[in-house]
N, C-alpha and C positions, 0 to 999 in steps of 0.2 A: 280477781283471777290472775294467775300467771302460769307461765310454763317453764319457769327457770329450772335448769339442770335436769329436766325430765328426759330429755333426749339422751343424755350421758347415762342416766340411770337405766334407761331401756338398753342401751348398748352393754352396760355392765351386766345386766341380768341375762341378755342374750348370750354373752360370753360364757356365763355360768351355765346356761342351758347347753351350749356346745360342748363344754368340758364334761358335763355329766353324761351327755349323750354318747361320748366316746367309751364309757364304761358300761352303761345300762341302756338297753333298748327301750325298756319301760321301767316303771318304778315310782314309788311315792315321791322321791326327791325331784325327779325330772318333771313329774306331772305338776307338782306344786310350784316349781320354778316357772314352768311354761304358763301356768295360770297367772302367776304374778306378771310376766311379761305381757300376756294378753290384757290383763286388767290395766296395766299402766299405759299400754299403748291407747286404750280406750279413753283414759282420763287425762292423758299428758297435756292437753290443751285446756284443761278445766281444773287446774289445781287452785286451792284456796288456802291461804295462810291463816292459821287460827291463833297461835301464840307460842310462848316458850313452854318447855316440858322438862320436868326433873326425872331423869331416868333412874336415879337412885331409889325412887319410891318402889320400883319393881313391877310396876303395871303400865300398860299402854294407855294413852289418852282416851277419853270417851269420844267416839266419833259416830256419827249417823250417816255420813255421806262419803262416797268414794271420792278421793281427790283432795280431802282435807289433810293438811300437814302441819306439823309442829317442828320447832327448832330446839334441839337439845341444849339446855342451859347448865344442866348438871349431869356429868357422866354417871353412867350406871349400866347394869345388865338386866335385861327382861327376857325370859324364855331362852336363856343361853346365848342371846345376841348382845354384844357389847356396843354401847353408844358413846361416842366422844363428843365433847362440847362443839356445837356447830353442825352436827349431823342432823339431817332431816328425817323424820319418821312420817311416812305417807300411808294413809289408809287406801288400800286397793279395792275394798269392797264396802257395801253399806253395812252399818252397824258392826264394825270390826270388832273382834274380840279384844279384851283388855289384857288377856294373859297369853294368847297364842300368836306367834310371829307369823309362821308359814301360812299362807293363803289369806292373810289379813293385813300384813304391813310390809312396807319396803323401807329399808335403810338406805338413804342417800348420803354417802359419806362427804363431809366437807374437806376441802383442801387443808392439809396440816403443815406446820413448819417443824423441820428439824431443829430443836433448840440450839444445838451446837453450830451447825453450818448455815442455819437459815435457808435451807433448801426446801422449796415448795414440793409437797408430795400430794398424791390424790389425782383427781381427774384432769387437773391442769398441769401435771408434771411436765417439765421441759428439761431437756439436756442443758446443763448449765454448769459454768465453772464457778468456784468460790474464790473471789478476789478481795482481800482485806475484810473477810468475814461477811461478804455480800455476794449473792448469787449474781453471775454475769453471763449473759448469753452472747455468743459471738455477733459481731456487727453484721447485719445483712444488708447488702447494697442491691439496689435495683439495676435493671439493664441500663438505665440512664446514668448510673454512677452516683446518684444521690443516696443518702441513708437516713439519718436521724433528722426529723423535722422539728422535734421538741427535745433539745439536748440537756434538759434539766429535769430529770425524772423525779428527783426528790425535793423539788421546790426550794432549793437553796439560794436561788438568785431572784426569784420573782417576788415583787413587792405589791401588796394590795392596792387598788385605787389608782394605779398609773397605767396609762395606755401602753407604755413600752418600758421594758427594763432589760437592758442588755440585749440578749438574742430572744427573749421570750416576752410574751404579750399578755396583757390582762384586760379584759373587758369588764366595765362596771364600776361600782363604787365600794369603797371600804365598808360603808355602812349597810351594805345589801346582804347582811346576814352570813358573810364569809369572814373567817379568821384563820390564822395559822396557829396550831397547837403542837404540843410535843408529839413526835413519832415514835410510838412504842416499839415498832418492828424494825425501822431503820434509823437508828439513833443519830446517824450523820445527816439526816434530813429533817424536813418538817412535814406536817400533815395538814391538808387544807380541809377545813370543817365548815359544814353548813347544817341546817335543819329544816324541819317540815314548815317553818313559818317564813322561809325565804320567799321573796316576791321578786318579779321582774326577771328579765333574761340576763343573767350575769354569770361570768365564769371565764375560764382561759381561752385565749385565742392562739391557734397555731399558725404562725406566719407561713405563707407558701409562695416564696418568690418565684417568679416565672422561670428564672434561670435554672431552678432545681425542681420546680413542679409544673411542667407544661400542661396545658389543657388536655383532658382525657385521662389524666393519671388517676390511679387509685390510691386511697390513703387508709391506713388502719391506725386506730387509736386504742390503747389499752389503759385501764385504770384498775389499781388494786384498791378495794373499798372495804372498810370496817364500820361498824356502827352499833346503835341500839338494837336489841333484839326486836324483830318485828318490823323494822324499817326497810321498806322495799326502795331500792335506789336504781335510777336509770339516768339517761342524759339525752337532752335534745342536742341537735347539731344543725348548723346551716352554713352553706358556703356564703362567702361575702367578698365584696370587692371595694376596698377603700371606705367601708362602713355601709355600703349598699347591700341589702340582704337579697342573695340570689336564690334562696330557697333550699330545700333539703331533698331534692330529687336524688335518688340513688343512695341515700343515707339511712342506716338502720343500726339500732343498738339493742342489746339484750338488757334485762334488768335482773338484779340480784337481791336476795333478802340478807340484809347485813347481819353479821355476827361479829365476835371478837376475832374470828379468823378471816384473813383477807379473802374477798371474793373478787372475781374478775369481770369487769365490764369491758365489753369489746364493742367499738364503734367502727362499722365498715362503711366506707365512703367510696362509691364507684363513679368513675368517669366524671371528673371535675369539669364543669362548664367553662366556656371562654371567659377570660376576665377575672378568674378567681385569684385572689392574693392572700386568702386566709380561710381558716375554718373556725367558727364560733362554737363553743361547747357550753352547754347549760345544765350541769348536773343537778338533780333535784330528788326529793323524796316523792315517790310515786304514791305510796301508801304507807299508813302507820304514822306514829308519833315519836319524835326524838331526833337525834343528831346522826350524821354520818361524817366519816372522814376519808379523804383520798390520800392514801399513803404514798402512791407513786402514779406517775402518768408518763406514758412514752408514746411516740408516733413514729410511723415509718412509711415510705412509699411502698405501694403494692399491697398484696394480701397475705404474703408469706413472710413471716418475721418471727422474732424470738418472743416466747411467752414471758420473758423477764426483761425488766428494764436494764439497759447496758449502763453500767456505772463504770465508765472507762476513762482513764486519765486523758485519753486523746479527745474525749468529747466534753470533759468537764475540768476547765483549768483551775477550779477551786479544790479539786482533789490533788492537783499538782500545782502548787503556786506559780503564777505567772513568772517565768524566769527572767533575769536580766538580759540574757541573750539566748537566741535559738538559731540554730544552723547559720552562723555567721561566716562560713568559710569562704564565699565569693569565688567559686572554682574558676569561672572564666576570667575574672580580673586577676586572680591570683596566678593563673598560668601565665598570663602576659607580663606581670610584674616580675615574676621569678625568672622568666626567659629574657627579660630586658626588652620586650617589644613595646611599640607605642600603644598606649591605652587611654581610654576615655572613661571619665566618671562624672555623673550628673547628681546634683542635689536638686530635688523637686519638692516644692511644698509652699507653705504660706509665709507669714512674716518671720517665722523662725528661720526660714531659709532665705527670704528676700534681703533682710539685713545681714550682710556677709559676716559681721563680727559674731553672730549668734551660733552659727554652725560651720558654714562653708569655709570662711577664711581660716579659722584655727585648725580645721581639719586639713585644709590645703597646705598650711605651713608644716604640719606634721608630716604629710606625704613628701613634701619638698625636702625634708631633712633626710629621707631615705632614698627617695628616687629623685626625678628631675620634674619640677613644675615651673616653667618659665614663661607661660603664656596665660592670657586672661580667660580664655574659653568664651562662652556665649555671653553677648552683652546686648540688652534690649534697646530699641530706639524710643521706648516710652520713658522718657527721662523723669517724668513727674511721679509715675506710679511705681517704677521699678528701680531699686538701687543698683549701682554699677558694681561689678565685681572687682576684686583686687587686680593689681598689675596693669591698670589702663585708665585712661580718662575718655570721656566722650562729650560731644556737644552737638547742638543743632542750630541751624540758622533758618531764618524765613518763618512762615506760618505753617505749623503742623496741627493736626487733630488727632489726639490720642484716643484709642479705644481699649477698654478693659474687658474682662470676661463677658461673653455674650453681647458683642460679637467679636472679641479679640481673637486674633488668628495665630499669634506666635505660640511657642511651646509653654510660655509662662502666661498665656491668655491675654497678651497685649500686642498692640502694633501702633504705627502712626502713619497718617496719610497726609499729603499735601497736593495742591493743584497749582503751586507757585513755582514758576521756572526760576532756577537759581537757588532754591531751598536746598539745604544740605544736611547730611548726617555724618559726623567725623568720629572715628575711633583712633585713639592715640595711645599705643602701648607705652608703658613706663620705660624709662631710659635703660633700666636694667633688665627688662624683659627680652626675651628671644622669640622670634616668630619667623615662619617662613611662608605663611599663607594666611589670607583672610577670606572667609566664606560668607557672602551675603545672603540673607533670607529675605525674599520679596514676593509680592503677589503679582501673578500674570493675570491680566484682566482686560476685558473688552474696552477699547478706548484708552488704554494705559499710555504711558509716555516712555522716555528713555532715561537712563541714569549713567552719568559719566563717573567711572571709578578713578579718582585722581590720587596717585601715590606721590608723596612729597619727596621720595628719593628720586623721582623722575622729574623734579622741578615743577611739580603740581600738574604735569600734563596727564591727560586721560590715558591710562594704560588699557583700559577696557571699557566698552559701552554696552550696557545691559538694556535690551528691549523688554519692556514689561507688557507690550500689547499682545493680547491673545487673539489671533485672527480667526479662531473657531468660535468665538463668542462665549467662552467659558472661563471660569475662575479656577486658578490652580496655585498651589504653594510651590515655589521654585527656589533653588539655591544655586549660586555659581561661585567657584573657588578660584581665587586670584593670587598668584604668587606675589610674595611681598618680602621686603627687607627689614630686618630688625632695626628699631630705633627711629622709625618714621611713621607719621600718621597716614591714614587714608580717609579721604573724603568722598562720600557718595552724594553727588550733585545732581539735581534734576535738571536735565537738558531740555527736554520737552515734557510737558505735563499731561497733555491730553486731557482725559476725564479724571485724571488723578494718578498719583503714584503712591504705593503702600510698601513700607519697608517694616518687617518684624524685628529684625536685628542682624548681628553679624557675629561670627566666631573668629577669634583671633587665636591662631594655631601655631604650634611648633611641632610638625609632623616628623618625628625622628625617633630612632631606636632609643628606648629607655625614657622616653618623655611621657608624662601623664597630663592630659588635658582635663582640667577640672571645670565644670560648667555649673553656674548658679541659675537655676530656673525657678525662681520664687516669686510670689505675688502676695503682698500684704492683704490680709482679710480673706484669703481664699479658702474655700471649703473643697471637699472632695467633688461635690456636684459641680462647682465652678469649672474644674478642669475638664469635665465631661461636656461643657458647652463649647469647647474648642472643636471646630469641625474634625471629625475623625480622620479624614484623609490629610487634613493640614497638620494635626498633631503627628500622625504617622510619618508624613514627609519630613517634619522637623526632626523627629527622633532618628529617623533613618539617616539623615545628614550628620547629626551629632554622634550617632553610632555608639551609645554608652555600653561599656562592658559591665557597668554596675550602676544602678540607680538607688540612691538613698532617698526614700520617700517619707516626708514628715508632714503629716496632716492630722487633724482632729480638734485642735484648740477652737477654731471658729465653728466647727460642727457642734462642738459642746455648746458654745455661746448661743447658737442658733437653735439648740434643742432638736438636732437632727437625730432621729432614732438610730441607735448604734447598729442595728441590723441593716438599715438602709446604708449607713456610712460603710459597713463592710462591703455591701454589694457594689457601691460606688468605687471603693479602693480596688475591688477585684476587677472591675471594668477597665480602670486606668492601667492596672498591671497587664491586662490582656492587651491593651493597646500598645504598651511599651514593648511586650514580647512579640507582638505582631510586626513591629517595625525592626526590632533587633532580637532575632531569635536567640534563646538561650542567655539573654541578658541576666546578670545577677540582680536581684531586687531585695533590698533590705528595708523592711518597714520599721520606721523609728517612731515609737510612742512618745509624745510630748509629756512632760512632767505635769504634776498637779499645778493648778493655778488659783488665783484669788477670786475668780468668778464665782458669784453666789446666786441663790435663787434660780438655778438652772434645773431642768427636768432630770438631766442625767449627770452622772459623775464622770470625771476625766478617766477614771480606771475602767469605766464601761467601754470606752473607745480604745483603751489599750488592750482589754480583753478581746474586743473585736479584731484588732490588728493582729494579735497573737493567734487567735483561732484561725485566721485567714492564712497567716504564715504557715502554721502547722498543716492546714488542709492542702495548701497549694505548693508547699515546699519552698517558700520564700524565707529569707532571713528575717530575724526580728531582734531589735534592741530596744530595751525599755529604759526610759530616762527618769522613772519614779524613784529608783534607788539613788540616783545621782543628786536630786534636788530635795529629796525629803517629802514627807506627807503633806506639809502645809507651807505654802510660800510666805506667809507672814510670820512664821516662827523665826527667832533670831538665827537659828542654824541655817535657814534657807534664804532669808531676806537679802543677804548680801550678794546673791547671785541672780536676782531679779531687778528689772527696772522698777521704778516707783509704782507702776500699775500692777505689780504682782502677777503679771500675765506673760511678760516677755523676758527671756533671760538677758542680762547685760553682758559685757565683754568677759567678766569673770565666769559667768555661767557658760558662755561659749567655750572658754578654755576647759571647763569641766566636761562639756559635752565632747569636745574634741578628744580629750583623754580617755573617755569611756569608749567611744567609737574606735579609737586607735587600739585600745586594749582588746576590745571585743572582735575586731575584724582585720587589723593589719599586723598587729605585733608578731603573730606567728609567721608572718612572711619575711620578717627581717632576720 
């Protein structure tokens, strides 16, 4: 038994009754139609599918019970009523006539496609545009500002048997009676096929990150389904949290009888419980024998959304190939450079940034050719984990204990601590460097000590003493800026140790008109999640002090190596960007996608992370620069091998020069 489409049929007949009533107060037509409505209302919850029907034979099927219905397999006309393939013919009375339509049968028209424009017509008609030969409904945003939760409606990115693939998720095993087949309706996509022999709970998962789908939200999922005649298709659905089934409260789905004409399955999910981070879908054959195919699937927040999947260039980067650059204008930094003001640029990332020859130093050299770069910028006290930047030297004396991510405190996730009186950290600008200030980054803490800041232009006398003791018993990230003379080193020496003195690093600065401070904030092996282990207030205090007008953020290689799901990577990068913008409002952010590498046997491809960065840049208005085109598709090919180190993962100095040229052309050349 099923009730598919019967409510729509009742509505259609009722409209016919209303139309006729406007012309005739009584009459055979009105009486007959009203009888059909009354009959269908009585049986609409008790429909029984019988089989396929050939309307070209000129007679109706043989029926004994009201509510039996057939699906038209061959078009034809019976008793003056035309039936198209996919139409349902429903008996409204017992022992319905095989020759007379009125008073015996109801035609329930199937949705039809306009062959030229692929515009859906029939009871599921939606106002839609036709873009590139495909119907497109406008994007519908919820009050929360989120929209599409499954942005791959035509299954172009999903791979079977993988938990994650880019932004979309798949539950189950490739062997569980699922496969991709040709999509006869949407030739630019694929169709997801299963049959009545499928076992187990397998199917797509729609990820619902808390940042876009808070508890209590409603979700709507739609699927266009075709299949063998007589196969009734529906879907189960369950809320879940990290693999834990949270049940199906508030979830309902209709069922459809498949034909060669797409039918709509709608899943309504109300009031998501606390802790939800995904929705599991289990499409299945409810009755009948044969296969069904999901031609398209889309999901959105709320209950009011388009009846068509949006195939929008802004939602599917495969429709518009990921560009080499996107929004690289850097308006804040550009304004300062053009006006000759002091500016600050930060490079934040993993080993591609940590080793200055790979990105930071060659870009810094290019900037210096046009503007002025005479100071070293930020330099970490963690000498073993973090490379020093150009234009300076550094050293430590005494016993220091370095800390890296979790619990590292500095903007690069590192710091060093000592409890030895006399231990020191020295920064020494190169002889040709110019600077007029050095800013110390340190931790204020209960039981801390004091630091003598000794400038060698003052005969190594302490020019300032910094107290690191916090009398309120709290930890806090602090900075102090000390005037300084070019050509001389500065030593930060522990005068009293207390329970320990912690230094994150120092900035060597030349704060002057037309000067650009370039900061290297990199840490080898870093993932996006690593930067989120830095206490948020510490990271914010460091970025507030550094005050970048533009941040070039390069992460993803280690995320790929560790098989971090790209959707999680995107969320983590978004949080890092949020923290940067919270510290420096309107800071320009350029997301730099690392090139392909020689890592093998990883769950995801490097381009999945590049796609995630591009998607985020497009959604949030950040800049994006792709290095794939610079290094080529495969690092072990001769055309690419010369710009990588022997590990085929890290660029060498020649690769660094290529990156610098690409970033310069994309972001800076227009300003010269």
